[in-house]
C-alpha positions, 0 to 999 in steps of 0.5 A: 100496489103492494102492501105489507099487511093483509087487507082488512075490511073497513072498520075492522080492527086488527091487533097488529101494531104498525111499525113506522118509526125508524128508532123502533125498527132499529131497536127490533133489529138490535134486539134480534142480534143480541144472541149473536151474529146473523144474516139479514134473512136470519134477522127476519126469521128471528123477528117472525118467530119471536114477534109473529104477527103482533107487529106489522114490520115491513121486512124489506126495511131490514137491510137498509136498517142494518146499513144505517146501524153499521154507519152509526157503528152499532153493528159490524160485519166480521171480515171472516163472514161479511154477510153476518152482522153483529152488535158492537159494544156501542150497539149493546149499550144502545140496546140496553138503553133502548130497553130501559126507555121502552120499559119506563114508557110502558110502565108509565102508560100502564099507570096512566091507563089504570088511573094510578098515581092520582 
């Protein structure tokens, strides 16, 4: 059996957030491509360097995610370098909308957790 996260003792609580939602993986891959075209292994490197161990993201999901994003016309592969993926205009707009939604969700969560708004 292969796992993507290191084994933890029962009852221990790690600080890594497990990413299971397809939309969250999509958003992370789109965000990694925001600075320019990358190969799938470069996307994994960007995610590792910028996010580190904060997220438990199985990197084996990057290629299928890229294929799905390409089918949905959020990313494309330039003919001169088909191993690299880049954001399309639609992908750029989608990333902006996802960022706004994530910011609004995080702000709402912080307000609720802090007991604000009563």
